C-alpha atoms as an extended CHARMM CRD file, in Angstrom:
* protein
*
       267  EXT
         1         1  MET       CA            -19.1760000000       -8.3590000000       17.1190000000  PROA      1               0.0000000000
         2         2  LEU       CA            -17.1750000000       -5.3470000000       17.8350000000  PROA      2               0.0000000000
         3         3  ASN       CA            -14.2890000000       -7.1860000000       19.7140000000  PROA      3               0.0000000000
         4         4  GLN       CA            -13.5920000000       -8.3910000000       15.8400000000  PROA      4               0.0000000000
         5         5  TYR       CA            -12.3330000000       -4.5730000000       15.1930000000  PROA      5               0.0000000000
         6         6  ARG       CA             -9.1510000000       -3.1890000000       17.3730000000  PROA      6               0.0000000000
         7         7  ASN       CA             -7.6530000000        0.2110000000       16.7370000000  PROA      7               0.0000000000
         8         8  SER       CA             -4.2090000000        0.0270000000       18.3870000000  PROA      8               0.0000000000
         9         9  VAL       CA             -0.5820000000        1.3430000000       18.4160000000  PROA      9               0.0000000000
        10        10  VAL       CA              2.7940000000       -0.8550000000       18.6460000000  PROA      10              0.0000000000
        11        11  GLU       CA              5.4940000000        0.6270000000       20.6310000000  PROA      11              0.0000000000
        12        12  LEU       CA              8.9760000000        0.2660000000       18.5330000000  PROA      12              0.0000000000
        13        13  ASP       CA             12.2740000000        1.0370000000       19.8720000000  PROA      13              0.0000000000
        14        14  HSD       CA             12.2830000000        4.5710000000       18.2070000000  PROA      14              0.0000000000
        15        15  GLY       CA              8.6650000000        5.1620000000       18.0190000000  PROA      15              0.0000000000
        16        16  ARG       CA              5.2370000000        4.0920000000       17.7330000000  PROA      16              0.0000000000
        17        17  MET       CA              3.1200000000        2.7310000000       14.7070000000  PROA      17              0.0000000000
        18        18  ASP       CA             -0.5300000000        2.6390000000       14.5350000000  PROA      18              0.0000000000
        19        19  TYR       CA             -2.3480000000       -0.0670000000       13.3890000000  PROA      19              0.0000000000
        20        20  VAL       CA             -5.9140000000       -1.8530000000       12.8520000000  PROA      20              0.0000000000
        21        21  CYS       CA             -6.8400000000       -5.3280000000       13.3820000000  PROA      21              0.0000000000
        22        22  PHE       CA             -9.9580000000       -7.2710000000       12.1170000000  PROA      22              0.0000000000
        23        23  GLY       CA            -11.0430000000      -10.8270000000       12.0640000000  PROA      23              0.0000000000
        24        24  HSD       CA            -10.4110000000      -13.9690000000       14.0700000000  PROA      24              0.0000000000
        25        25  GLY       CA             -8.7570000000      -16.4310000000       11.7050000000  PROA      25              0.0000000000
        26        26  LYS       CA             -5.8020000000      -18.3880000000       12.6680000000  PROA      26              0.0000000000
        27        27  ARG       CA             -3.7180000000      -17.1480000000        9.5710000000  PROA      27              0.0000000000
        28        28  ASN       CA             -2.3640000000      -13.5190000000        9.6560000000  PROA      28              0.0000000000
        29        29  LEU       CA             -2.5730000000      -11.2900000000        6.6030000000  PROA      29              0.0000000000
        30        30  ILE       CA             -0.6950000000       -7.7360000000        6.9890000000  PROA      30              0.0000000000
        31        31  VAL       CA             -1.7530000000       -4.8710000000        4.6720000000  PROA      31              0.0000000000
        32        32  LEU       CA              0.5060000000       -2.0070000000        4.0450000000  PROA      32              0.0000000000
        33        33  PRO       CA             -1.2650000000        0.9180000000        2.1840000000  PROA      33              0.0000000000
        34        34  GLY       CA              0.1250000000        3.3110000000       -0.4020000000  PROA      34              0.0000000000
        35        35  LEU       CA              1.1460000000        6.8820000000       -0.2060000000  PROA      35              0.0000000000
        36        36  SER       CA             -2.0460000000        8.2520000000        1.2080000000  PROA      36              0.0000000000
        37        37  ASP       CA             -0.9960000000        6.9800000000        4.4360000000  PROA      37              0.0000000000
        38        38  GLY       CA              1.2810000000       10.1530000000        4.4360000000  PROA      38              0.0000000000
        39        39  LEU       CA             -1.5980000000       12.2760000000        4.5450000000  PROA      39              0.0000000000
        40        40  THR       CA             -3.7600000000       10.2020000000        7.1130000000  PROA      40              0.0000000000
        41        41  THR       CA             -3.0760000000        7.0900000000        9.2090000000  PROA      41              0.0000000000
        42        42  VAL       CA             -5.0370000000        3.8690000000        9.6930000000  PROA      42              0.0000000000
        43        43  ARG       CA             -5.9800000000        5.3140000000       13.3910000000  PROA      43              0.0000000000
        44        44  GLY       CA             -9.3040000000        4.6100000000       14.6980000000  PROA      44              0.0000000000
        45        45  LYS       CA            -10.4210000000        3.1920000000       11.3250000000  PROA      45              0.0000000000
        46        46  ALA       CA            -10.9070000000       -0.2890000000       11.6770000000  PROA      46              0.0000000000
        47        47  LEU       CA            -14.6730000000       -0.8040000000       11.4100000000  PROA      47              0.0000000000
        48        48  PHE       CA            -14.3810000000        1.3550000000        8.1570000000  PROA      48              0.0000000000
        49        49  LEU       CA            -11.3880000000       -0.4570000000        6.5520000000  PROA      49              0.0000000000
        50        50  ALA       CA            -12.4600000000       -4.0120000000        7.4360000000  PROA      50              0.0000000000
        51        51  LYS       CA            -15.6960000000       -3.9790000000        5.0640000000  PROA      51              0.0000000000
        52        52  PRO       CA            -13.8840000000       -5.6930000000        2.0100000000  PROA      52              0.0000000000
        53        53  TYR       CA            -12.0940000000       -8.1660000000        4.1280000000  PROA      53              0.0000000000
        54        54  ARG       CA            -15.2180000000       -9.3860000000        6.0220000000  PROA      54              0.0000000000
        55        55  PRO       CA            -15.8210000000      -12.5470000000        3.8730000000  PROA      55              0.0000000000
        56        56  TYR       CA            -12.5670000000      -13.9490000000        5.2070000000  PROA      56              0.0000000000
        57        57  PHE       CA            -12.6800000000      -13.2040000000        8.9660000000  PROA      57              0.0000000000
        58        58  ASN       CA            -13.1060000000      -16.7840000000        9.7700000000  PROA      58              0.0000000000
        59        59  ASP       CA             -9.7030000000      -17.7010000000        8.3460000000  PROA      59              0.0000000000
        60        60  TYR       CA             -7.6820000000      -14.7410000000        8.6710000000  PROA      60              0.0000000000
        61        61  THR       CA             -7.0530000000      -11.9660000000       11.0820000000  PROA      61              0.0000000000
        62        62  VAL       CA             -6.0440000000       -9.0240000000        9.0970000000  PROA      62              0.0000000000
        63        63  TYR       CA             -3.4930000000       -6.4000000000       10.5300000000  PROA      63              0.0000000000
        64        64  MET       CA             -3.2890000000       -2.8600000000        8.3720000000  PROA      64              0.0000000000
        65        65  PHE       CA             -0.2910000000       -0.6530000000        9.4360000000  PROA      65              0.0000000000
        66        66  SER       CA              0.5890000000        2.6220000000        8.8780000000  PROA      66              0.0000000000
        67        67  ARG       CA              4.0300000000        3.7500000000        8.6630000000  PROA      67              0.0000000000
        68        68  ARG       CA              5.9000000000        4.9010000000       12.1070000000  PROA      68              0.0000000000
        69        69  GLN       CA              4.2800000000        8.1740000000       13.4510000000  PROA      69              0.0000000000
        70        70  GLU       CA              7.7960000000        9.5340000000       14.0590000000  PROA      70              0.0000000000
        71        71  VAL       CA              8.7910000000        9.2350000000       10.3580000000  PROA      71              0.0000000000
        72        72  THR       CA             11.9700000000       11.5110000000        9.8820000000  PROA      72              0.0000000000
        73        73  LYS       CA             13.4380000000       13.3920000000        6.8770000000  PROA      73              0.0000000000
        74        74  GLY       CA             15.2220000000       11.1990000000        4.6010000000  PROA      74              0.0000000000
        75        75  ALA       CA             13.2810000000        8.1260000000        5.6180000000  PROA      75              0.0000000000
        76        76  THR       CA             13.8360000000        5.1850000000        3.0520000000  PROA      76              0.0000000000
        77        77  ILE       CA             11.5410000000        2.4020000000        1.9660000000  PROA      77              0.0000000000
        78        78  GLU       CA             14.3190000000       -0.1570000000        3.4660000000  PROA      78              0.0000000000
        79        79  GLU       CA             13.9480000000        1.7790000000        6.8060000000  PROA      79              0.0000000000
        80        80  MET       CA             10.0100000000        1.3990000000        6.6830000000  PROA      80              0.0000000000
        81        81  ALA       CA             10.5550000000       -2.0030000000        5.9360000000  PROA      81              0.0000000000
        82        82  ALA       CA             12.8370000000       -2.4700000000        9.1640000000  PROA      82              0.0000000000
        83        83  ASP       CA             10.2680000000       -0.6130000000       11.1930000000  PROA      83              0.0000000000
        84        84  GLN       CA              7.4900000000       -3.0320000000        9.6420000000  PROA      84              0.0000000000
        85        85  ALA       CA              9.6950000000       -6.2870000000       10.7980000000  PROA      85              0.0000000000
        86        86  MET       CA             10.1060000000       -4.8560000000       14.2810000000  PROA      86              0.0000000000
        87        87  ALA       CA              6.4140000000       -3.8930000000       14.7510000000  PROA      87              0.0000000000
        88        88  LEU       CA              5.6290000000       -7.7930000000       13.5130000000  PROA      88              0.0000000000
        89        89  LYS       CA              8.2080000000       -9.3410000000       15.8380000000  PROA      89              0.0000000000
        90        90  LYS       CA              6.9600000000       -6.9530000000       19.0570000000  PROA      90              0.0000000000
        91        91  LEU       CA              3.2930000000       -8.3580000000       18.2130000000  PROA      91              0.0000000000
        92        92  GLY       CA              4.6850000000      -12.0370000000       17.7380000000  PROA      92              0.0000000000
        93        93  LEU       CA              3.4510000000      -12.0110000000       14.2320000000  PROA      93              0.0000000000
        94        94  ASN       CA              5.8000000000      -14.5350000000       12.0610000000  PROA      94              0.0000000000
        95        95  GLU       CA              5.4570000000      -16.4810000000        8.8450000000  PROA      95              0.0000000000
        96        96  VAL       CA              2.7470000000      -13.9230000000        7.5230000000  PROA      96              0.0000000000
        97        97  SER       CA              1.1190000000      -13.0700000000        4.1310000000  PROA      97              0.0000000000
        98        98  VAL       CA              1.5010000000       -9.5970000000        2.8820000000  PROA      98              0.0000000000
        99        99  LEU       CA             -0.5450000000       -7.4800000000        0.8310000000  PROA      99              0.0000000000
       100       100  GLY       CA              1.2920000000       -4.2860000000       -0.2740000000  PROA      100             0.0000000000
       101       101  VAL       CA             -0.4490000000       -1.5600000000       -2.5010000000  PROA      101             0.0000000000
       102       102  SER       CA              1.5770000000        0.9970000000       -4.4050000000  PROA      102             0.0000000000
       103       103  GLN       CA              4.2070000000        2.3410000000       -1.9500000000  PROA      103             0.0000000000
       104       104  GLY       CA              3.0900000000       -0.3880000000        0.6240000000  PROA      104             0.0000000000
       105       105  GLY       CA              4.0590000000       -2.6380000000       -2.1990000000  PROA      105             0.0000000000
       106       106  MET       CA              7.6580000000       -1.1970000000       -2.3620000000  PROA      106             0.0000000000
       107       107  ILE       CA              7.6280000000       -1.7310000000        1.4620000000  PROA      107             0.0000000000
       108       108  ALA       CA              6.4940000000       -5.1440000000        1.2690000000  PROA      108             0.0000000000
       109       109  LEU       CA              8.8960000000       -6.1480000000       -1.4130000000  PROA      109             0.0000000000
       110       110  SER       CA             11.8900000000       -4.7590000000        1.0510000000  PROA      110             0.0000000000
       111       111  LEU       CA             10.2200000000       -6.5800000000        4.0180000000  PROA      111             0.0000000000
       112       112  ALA       CA             10.3650000000      -10.0250000000        1.8580000000  PROA      112             0.0000000000
       113       113  LEU       CA             13.9600000000       -9.2920000000        0.9130000000  PROA      113             0.0000000000
       114       114  GLN       CA             15.4700000000       -8.0660000000        4.2660000000  PROA      114             0.0000000000
       115       115  TYR       CA             13.2700000000      -10.3030000000        6.4690000000  PROA      115             0.0000000000
       116       116  PRO       CA             12.4210000000      -13.6740000000        4.3700000000  PROA      116             0.0000000000
       117       117  GLU       CA             12.0360000000      -15.6220000000        7.4490000000  PROA      117             0.0000000000
       118       118  LEU       CA              8.8370000000      -13.2350000000        8.2190000000  PROA      118             0.0000000000
       119       119  VAL       CA              7.1760000000      -13.5340000000        4.7870000000  PROA      119             0.0000000000
       120       120  ASN       CA              5.2950000000      -16.7700000000        3.5150000000  PROA      120             0.0000000000
       121       121  GLN       CA              3.2780000000      -15.2170000000        0.6890000000  PROA      121             0.0000000000
       122       122  LEU       CA              3.3760000000      -11.7720000000       -0.9230000000  PROA      122             0.0000000000
       123       123  ILE       CA              0.9410000000       -9.9030000000       -2.8630000000  PROA      123             0.0000000000
       124       124  LEU       CA              2.3470000000       -6.8120000000       -4.8730000000  PROA      124             0.0000000000
       125       125  ALA       CA             -0.5600000000       -4.5210000000       -6.2680000000  PROA      125             0.0000000000
       126       126  VAL       CA              0.0870000000       -1.6320000000       -8.4220000000  PROA      126             0.0000000000
       127       127  THR       CA              3.7860000000       -1.1360000000       -7.3300000000  PROA      127             0.0000000000
       128       128  SER       CA              7.1900000000       -1.1290000000       -8.5950000000  PROA      128             0.0000000000
       129       129  ALA       CA             10.6820000000       -2.0280000000       -7.6700000000  PROA      129             0.0000000000
       130       130  ARG       CA             12.0650000000        1.3100000000       -8.4670000000  PROA      130             0.0000000000
       131       131  SER       CA             11.2290000000        4.6550000000       -9.2190000000  PROA      131             0.0000000000
       132       132  ASN       CA             10.1680000000        5.4960000000      -13.2060000000  PROA      132             0.0000000000
       133       133  PRO       CA              9.7120000000        8.6010000000      -15.0960000000  PROA      133             0.0000000000
       134       134  LEU       CA              6.1230000000        8.0740000000      -14.9630000000  PROA      134             0.0000000000
       135       135  ILE       CA              6.2430000000        7.8630000000      -11.3000000000  PROA      135             0.0000000000
       136       136  GLU       CA              8.3280000000       10.8110000000      -11.0260000000  PROA      136             0.0000000000
       137       137  ALA       CA              6.3030000000       12.8690000000      -13.2040000000  PROA      137             0.0000000000
       138       138  ARG       CA              3.2210000000       11.9740000000      -10.9630000000  PROA      138             0.0000000000
       139       139  LEU       CA              5.1760000000       12.7640000000       -7.5090000000  PROA      139             0.0000000000
       140       140  SER       CA              6.5320000000       15.7060000000       -8.6960000000  PROA      140             0.0000000000
       141       141  ALA       CA              3.2140000000       17.2500000000       -9.2340000000  PROA      141             0.0000000000
       142       142  TRP       CA              1.8500000000       15.8630000000       -5.9700000000  PROA      142             0.0000000000
       143       143  ILE       CA              4.8270000000       17.3370000000       -4.0880000000  PROA      143             0.0000000000
       144       144  HSD       CA              4.1130000000       20.5470000000       -5.8470000000  PROA      144             0.0000000000
       145       145  TYR       CA              0.4940000000       20.6750000000       -4.8230000000  PROA      145             0.0000000000
       146       146  ALA       CA              1.6770000000       19.8710000000       -1.1620000000  PROA      146             0.0000000000
       147       147  HSD       CA              4.2540000000       22.3120000000       -0.9700000000  PROA      147             0.0000000000
       148       148  ILE       CA              1.5680000000       25.2270000000       -2.1500000000  PROA      148             0.0000000000
       149       149  ASN       CA             -0.8830000000       23.7610000000        0.3620000000  PROA      149             0.0000000000
       150       150  SER       CA             -3.2980000000       23.1720000000       -2.3370000000  PROA      150             0.0000000000
       151       151  HSD       CA             -5.1960000000       19.8730000000       -1.0740000000  PROA      151             0.0000000000
       152       152  LYS       CA             -8.0300000000       20.1070000000       -3.4540000000  PROA      152             0.0000000000
       153       153  GLN       CA             -5.6160000000       20.2020000000       -6.4080000000  PROA      153             0.0000000000
       154       154  LEU       CA             -3.6580000000       17.4240000000       -4.8880000000  PROA      154             0.0000000000
       155       155  MET       CA             -6.9910000000       15.1970000000       -4.6460000000  PROA      155             0.0000000000
       156       156  ILE       CA             -8.1460000000       15.8870000000       -7.9250000000  PROA      156             0.0000000000
       157       157  ASP       CA             -4.7320000000       15.0850000000       -9.5740000000  PROA      157             0.0000000000
       158       158  THR       CA             -4.5460000000       11.8830000000       -7.7940000000  PROA      158             0.0000000000
       159       159  ALA       CA             -8.1080000000       10.9300000000       -8.8650000000  PROA      159             0.0000000000
       160       160  GLU       CA             -7.5000000000       11.7080000000      -12.5000000000  PROA      160             0.0000000000
       161       161  HSD       CA             -4.5870000000        9.5150000000      -12.8760000000  PROA      161             0.0000000000
       162       162  SER       CA             -5.7790000000        6.9530000000      -10.5170000000  PROA      162             0.0000000000
       163       163  TYR       CA             -9.1030000000        5.8350000000      -11.5860000000  PROA      163             0.0000000000
       164       164  SER       CA            -10.8810000000        4.2990000000      -14.8570000000  PROA      164             0.0000000000
       165       165  PRO       CA            -12.4550000000        6.7740000000      -17.2390000000  PROA      165             0.0000000000
       166       166  ALA       CA            -15.7520000000        5.3100000000      -16.6670000000  PROA      166             0.0000000000
       167       167  TYR       CA            -15.2140000000        5.7430000000      -12.7390000000  PROA      167             0.0000000000
       168       168  LEU       CA            -14.1890000000        9.4110000000      -13.3950000000  PROA      168             0.0000000000
       169       169  ALA       CA            -17.4050000000       10.0950000000      -15.3260000000  PROA      169             0.0000000000
       170       170  GLU       CA            -19.2680000000        9.5990000000      -12.4190000000  PROA      170             0.0000000000
       171       171  TYR       CA            -16.7840000000       10.6640000000       -9.9600000000  PROA      171             0.0000000000
       172       172  ARG       CA            -15.9800000000       14.1490000000      -11.2220000000  PROA      172             0.0000000000
       173       173  ARG       CA            -19.1890000000       15.7640000000       -9.9950000000  PROA      173             0.0000000000
       174       174  PHE       CA            -17.7840000000       15.4410000000       -6.4510000000  PROA      174             0.0000000000
       175       175  TYR       CA            -14.8260000000       17.4320000000       -7.3410000000  PROA      175             0.0000000000
       176       176  PRO       CA            -16.4450000000       20.5530000000       -5.8270000000  PROA      176             0.0000000000
       177       177  LEU       CA            -16.1460000000       18.8050000000       -2.5040000000  PROA      177             0.0000000000
       178       178  LEU       CA            -12.5600000000       17.7090000000       -2.5990000000  PROA      178             0.0000000000
       179       179  GLY       CA            -10.1900000000       19.5190000000       -0.0250000000  PROA      179             0.0000000000
       180       180  LEU       CA            -12.9500000000       20.4880000000        2.0830000000  PROA      180             0.0000000000
       181       181  ILE       CA            -12.1520000000       17.5190000000        4.3990000000  PROA      181             0.0000000000
       182       182  GLY       CA             -9.1870000000       15.2010000000        5.1120000000  PROA      182             0.0000000000
       183       183  LYS       CA             -6.5590000000       18.0280000000        4.7480000000  PROA      183             0.0000000000
       184       184  PRO       CA             -3.4970000000       17.1380000000        7.0730000000  PROA      184             0.0000000000
       185       185  LYS       CA             -2.1080000000       19.6900000000        9.5620000000  PROA      185             0.0000000000
       186       186  SER       CA              1.1350000000       19.5310000000        7.8810000000  PROA      186             0.0000000000
       187       187  TYR       CA              2.3000000000       17.8270000000        4.6910000000  PROA      187             0.0000000000
       188       188  ASP       CA              5.7440000000       16.8520000000        6.1340000000  PROA      188             0.0000000000
       189       189  ARG       CA              4.4390000000       13.1810000000        6.4150000000  PROA      189             0.0000000000
       190       190  PHE       CA              3.4590000000       12.9990000000        2.8720000000  PROA      190             0.0000000000
       191       191  LEU       CA              6.4620000000       14.6550000000        1.4800000000  PROA      191             0.0000000000
       192       192  ILE       CA              8.7960000000       12.1710000000        3.4040000000  PROA      192             0.0000000000
       193       193  ASN       CA              6.8860000000        9.4730000000        2.0690000000  PROA      193             0.0000000000
       194       194  ALA       CA              6.8920000000       10.8100000000       -1.3760000000  PROA      194             0.0000000000
       195       195  GLU       CA             10.6580000000       11.2850000000       -1.2740000000  PROA      195             0.0000000000
       196       196  SER       CA             11.2470000000        7.7910000000       -0.4780000000  PROA      196             0.0000000000
       197       197  ILE       CA              9.5530000000        6.4050000000       -3.4870000000  PROA      197             0.0000000000
       198       198  LEU       CA             11.7690000000        8.5180000000       -5.8590000000  PROA      198             0.0000000000
       199       199  HSD       CA             14.9940000000        6.8360000000       -4.0600000000  PROA      199             0.0000000000
       200       200  PHE       CA             13.9120000000        3.3440000000       -4.2520000000  PROA      200             0.0000000000
       201       201  ASP       CA             15.3620000000        0.5270000000       -6.2040000000  PROA      201             0.0000000000
       202       202  CYS       CA             15.6830000000       -2.8870000000       -5.2760000000  PROA      202             0.0000000000
       203       203  SER       CA             15.1740000000       -3.9980000000       -8.9890000000  PROA      203             0.0000000000
       204       204  ALA       CA             18.7660000000       -5.9780000000       -8.7950000000  PROA      204             0.0000000000
       205       205  GLN       CA             17.4430000000       -8.1210000000       -5.9890000000  PROA      205             0.0000000000
       206       206  LEU       CA             14.0810000000       -9.2970000000       -7.0410000000  PROA      206             0.0000000000
       207       207  SER       CA             15.3410000000      -12.7180000000       -8.0330000000  PROA      207             0.0000000000
       208       208  SER       CA             16.1300000000      -13.1180000000       -4.2440000000  PROA      208             0.0000000000
       209       209  VAL       CA             12.4200000000      -13.1560000000       -3.3910000000  PROA      209             0.0000000000
       210       210  ALA       CA             11.9080000000      -16.7280000000       -2.2520000000  PROA      210             0.0000000000
       211       211  CYS       CA              8.0970000000      -16.7480000000       -1.1600000000  PROA      211             0.0000000000
       212       212  PRO       CA              5.1490000000      -17.3530000000       -3.3970000000  PROA      212             0.0000000000
       213       213  THR       CA              4.3230000000      -14.0460000000       -5.1510000000  PROA      213             0.0000000000
       214       214  LEU       CA              0.9930000000      -12.6110000000       -6.6700000000  PROA      214             0.0000000000
       215       215  ILE       CA              1.4350000000       -9.4260000000       -8.9960000000  PROA      215             0.0000000000
       216       216  ILE       CA             -1.5840000000       -7.5170000000       -9.7050000000  PROA      216             0.0000000000
       217       217  GLY       CA             -1.2280000000       -4.4570000000      -12.3400000000  PROA      217             0.0000000000
       218       218  GLY       CA             -3.7250000000       -2.3210000000      -14.1680000000  PROA      218             0.0000000000
       219       219  GLU       CA             -3.9760000000       -1.8750000000      -17.9350000000  PROA      219             0.0000000000
       220       220  LEU       CA             -4.2950000000        1.6480000000      -17.4420000000  PROA      220             0.0000000000
       221       221  ASP       CA             -2.2850000000        2.4620000000      -14.5930000000  PROA      221             0.0000000000
       222       222  ASP       CA             -1.3250000000        6.1110000000      -15.0910000000  PROA      222             0.0000000000
       223       223  VAL       CA              0.8850000000        6.3130000000      -11.7600000000  PROA      223             0.0000000000
       224       224  VAL       CA              3.4540000000        3.4280000000      -11.6330000000  PROA      224             0.0000000000
       225       225  GLY       CA              2.7350000000        1.8860000000      -15.3310000000  PROA      225             0.0000000000
       226       226  VAL       CA              1.8870000000       -1.3210000000      -16.0790000000  PROA      226             0.0000000000
       227       227  THR       CA              5.1300000000       -2.0730000000      -17.4050000000  PROA      227             0.0000000000
       228       228  GLU       CA              6.4560000000       -2.4440000000      -13.8900000000  PROA      228             0.0000000000
       229       229  SER       CA              3.8260000000       -5.5260000000      -13.0990000000  PROA      229             0.0000000000
       230       230  TYR       CA              5.3680000000       -7.2670000000      -15.9860000000  PROA      230             0.0000000000
       231       231  PHE       CA              8.7880000000       -6.4910000000      -14.8820000000  PROA      231             0.0000000000
       232       232  LEU       CA              8.1120000000       -7.8890000000      -11.3220000000  PROA      232             0.0000000000
       233       233  HSD       CA              6.8140000000      -11.0020000000      -12.8670000000  PROA      233             0.0000000000
       234       234  GLU       CA              9.6570000000      -11.4750000000      -15.2280000000  PROA      234             0.0000000000
       235       235  GLN       CA             12.2060000000      -10.9850000000      -12.1170000000  PROA      235             0.0000000000
       236       236  ILE       CA             10.5200000000      -12.9030000000       -9.1690000000  PROA      236             0.0000000000
       237       237  PRO       CA             11.1260000000      -16.4810000000       -9.6990000000  PROA      237             0.0000000000
       238       238  GLY       CA              7.6220000000      -18.4700000000       -9.8680000000  PROA      238             0.0000000000
       239       239  SER       CA              5.6250000000      -15.5030000000       -9.5430000000  PROA      239             0.0000000000
       240       240  GLU       CA              1.8870000000      -14.9510000000      -10.7950000000  PROA      240             0.0000000000
       241       241  LEU       CA              0.6640000000      -12.1460000000      -12.4440000000  PROA      241             0.0000000000
       242       242  TYR       CA             -2.6920000000      -10.7580000000      -13.3580000000  PROA      242             0.0000000000
       243       243  ILE       CA             -3.4720000000       -7.6290000000      -15.1120000000  PROA      243             0.0000000000
       244       244  TYR       CA             -6.8640000000       -5.8830000000      -15.0220000000  PROA      244             0.0000000000
       245       245  SER       CA             -8.0600000000       -4.7770000000      -18.0800000000  PROA      245             0.0000000000
       246       246  GLY       CA             -9.5440000000       -1.3510000000      -18.4400000000  PROA      246             0.0000000000
       247       247  LEU       CA             -8.3710000000       -0.6060000000      -14.7970000000  PROA      247             0.0000000000
       248       248  GLY       CA             -5.7040000000        1.7700000000      -13.3840000000  PROA      248             0.0000000000
       249       249  HSD       CA             -4.0520000000        2.4750000000      -10.3510000000  PROA      249             0.0000000000
       250       250  ALA       CA             -7.2620000000        2.6100000000       -8.1530000000  PROA      250             0.0000000000
       251       251  LEU       CA             -8.1400000000       -1.1710000000       -9.2940000000  PROA      251             0.0000000000
       252       252  TYR       CA             -8.2230000000       -2.2870000000       -5.6630000000  PROA      252             0.0000000000
       253       253  GLU       CA            -11.0380000000        0.1130000000       -5.2910000000  PROA      253             0.0000000000
       254       254  GLU       CA            -12.8000000000       -0.6270000000       -8.5330000000  PROA      254             0.0000000000
       255       255  ALA       CA            -12.1910000000       -4.3500000000       -9.3710000000  PROA      255             0.0000000000
       256       256  PRO       CA            -15.1610000000       -6.2410000000       -7.4800000000  PROA      256             0.0000000000
       257       257  ASP       CA            -12.9880000000       -9.3760000000       -7.4990000000  PROA      257             0.0000000000
       258       258  PHE       CA             -9.8900000000       -7.9930000000       -6.4510000000  PROA      258             0.0000000000
       259       259  TYR       CA            -10.0050000000       -9.3110000000       -2.5560000000  PROA      259             0.0000000000
       260       260  GLN       CA            -11.5930000000      -12.5140000000       -3.7880000000  PROA      260             0.0000000000
       261       261  ARG       CA             -8.3650000000      -12.7280000000       -6.0940000000  PROA      261             0.0000000000
       262       262  VAL       CA             -6.0330000000      -12.2520000000       -3.2500000000  PROA      262             0.0000000000
       263       263  PHE       CA             -7.3560000000      -14.7280000000       -0.8070000000  PROA      263             0.0000000000
       264       264  SER       CA             -7.8470000000      -17.1330000000       -3.6970000000  PROA      264             0.0000000000
       265       265  PHE       CA             -4.0760000000      -17.0790000000       -4.2200000000  PROA      265             0.0000000000
       266       266  LEU       CA             -3.3730000000      -17.1030000000       -0.5640000000  PROA      266             0.0000000000
       267       267  ARG       CA             -5.4560000000      -20.3580000000       -0.0880000000  PROA      267             0.0000000000
């Protein structure tokens, strides 16, 4: 059973990339997480991260990738997509399905645009093709908390703008515990990832996305904004759109049917 869960590293030409792998299906799903990857990577977390994907193990092998370990200041979303393409090629993964969440969705978009031969299907969750005033406001606050080394405030502010009111009503009682664990030794990686979002804009290229695409947004998204999901749908030919009513940026954690919806689209 445990051989279904793998923690590994792929060697790139200019660094290394942590990834986890689970399932044993013939089809490959690539998952690219959001900005939280700048705080802690997927290293060693295969068992923990696999839970929502277990019902689909017979059909899919799921790979979840972190950004390159040696990410350098000034790195762009396009460069992160190039790293991802190299990792896929090194592992012999071709014609894959890609699920990108938040910043991971930006990387997934760039991957599909730069390397269309690699991407068969695309799922873009709570993401955008560009920065906007709402994204800039959220990132400015998070960058500030990182600079002053306030992990607790970073976690609280992230939660306040990501979860639904109903979830927050229960979750706020845990705020005194936030910041006690999970604090990185350095925020350099987080800051580099955050800056890459602020400078990303592939909105003029969206009509070139050639693969089947599902866009998932949250009505109450207070990080990216639900209007970005509508914009992606309008610009990507033949795309499908689903908006979760009453949910925000963390809908992939809150919506009980999120993964069922993803795999229904893939099938």
